[in-house]
BAGUVEX-85815 format. One record per residue (C-alpha): y, z, x. Coordinates in steps of 0.25 Angstrom, whole numbers, plus 5000, padded with zeros to 4 digits. Example, Ala and Ser with C-alpha at 12.3 -4.5 7.8 and 13.67 -1.06 7.14 Angstrom:
// BAGUVEX-85815
{y 4982	z 5031	x 5049}
{y 4996	z 5029	x 5055}
// end
This chain:
// BAGUVEX-85815
{y 4940	z 5764	x 5513}
{y 4932	z 5767	x 5525}
{y 4922	z 5757	x 5531}
{y 4910	z 5764	x 5526}
{y 4915	z 5763	x 5511}
{y 4918	z 5748	x 5514}
{y 4904	z 5746	x 5519}
{y 4899	z 5753	x 5507}
{y 4907	z 5745	x 5497}
{y 4903	z 5732	x 5504}
{y 4888	z 5735	x 5504}
{y 4890	z 5740	x 5489}
{y 4897	z 5727	x 5485}
{y 4886	z 5718	x 5492}
{y 4874	z 5725	x 5485}
{y 4881	z 5726	x 5472}
{y 4885	z 5711	x 5472}
{y 4871	z 5708	x 5475}
{y 4868	z 5711	x 5460}
{y 4879	z 5702	x 5455}
{y 4871	z 5689	x 5456}
{y 4859	z 5695	x 5448}
{y 4869	z 5700	x 5437}
{y 4875	z 5686	x 5437}
{y 4862	z 5679	x 5436}
{y 4857	z 5689	x 5425}
{y 4869	z 5688	x 5417}
{y 4869	z 5672	x 5418}
{y 4854	z 5670	x 5415}
{y 4852	z 5682	x 5406}
{y 4839	z 5684	x 5414}
{y 4835	z 5697	x 5422}
{y 4820	z 5694	x 5420}
{y 4817	z 5696	x 5435}
{y 4824	z 5709	x 5436}
{y 4816	z 5722	x 5434}
{y 4822	z 5731	x 5424}
{y 4816	z 5743	x 5431}
{y 4823	z 5739	x 5444}
{y 4836	z 5737	x 5437}
{y 4836	z 5750	x 5431}
{y 4831	z 5758	x 5443}
{y 4841	z 5750	x 5452}
{y 4853	z 5754	x 5442}
{y 4848	z 5769	x 5442}
{y 4849	z 5769	x 5457}
{y 4863	z 5762	x 5457}
{y 4868	z 5772	x 5447}
{y 4863	z 5783	x 5456}
{y 4870	z 5777	x 5468}
{y 4882	z 5776	x 5460}
{y 4882	z 5791	x 5456}
{y 4879	z 5794	x 5471}
{y 4891	z 5786	x 5475}
{y 4900	z 5793	x 5464}
{y 4895	z 5807	x 5469}
{y 4898	z 5802	x 5484}
{y 4911	z 5796	x 5480}
{y 4907	z 5783	x 5487}
{y 4915	z 5771	x 5483}
{y 4905	z 5761	x 5489}
{y 4893	z 5767	x 5482}
{y 4900	z 5769	x 5469}
{y 4905	z 5754	x 5469}
{y 4893	z 5748	x 5473}
{y 4883	z 5755	x 5464}
{y 4893	z 5755	x 5452}
{y 4894	z 5740	x 5453}
{y 4879	z 5738	x 5455}
{y 4876	z 5747	x 5443}
{y 4885	z 5738	x 5434}
{y 4878	z 5725	x 5440}
{y 4864	z 5731	x 5438}
{y 4868	z 5736	x 5424}
{y 4872	z 5721	x 5420}
{y 4858	z 5716	x 5425}
{y 4851	z 5727	x 5417}
{y 4860	z 5723	x 5404}
{y 4856	z 5709	x 5406}
{y 4842	z 5712	x 5407}
{y 4842	z 5721	x 5395}
{y 4849	z 5711	x 5387}
{y 4841	z 5698	x 5391}
{y 4828	z 5704	x 5396}
// end
């Protein structure tokens, strides 16, 4: 693994992990009242497009970060859909 890929993986891990506390809080409290559904859907669409871009470019850092972020955002959306 080269230094640029390592940098991308570290950056992706940090930005992806920034969503973990929100997912944990939403899961624990079953509350997502302060999160805009439109923002979550638009953000997920952007993340999925980045994922496709990473797949096309065969860029591990982009694929890993956006794949994991898509899962976290999807969890938040599912809690919001279930518990309003």
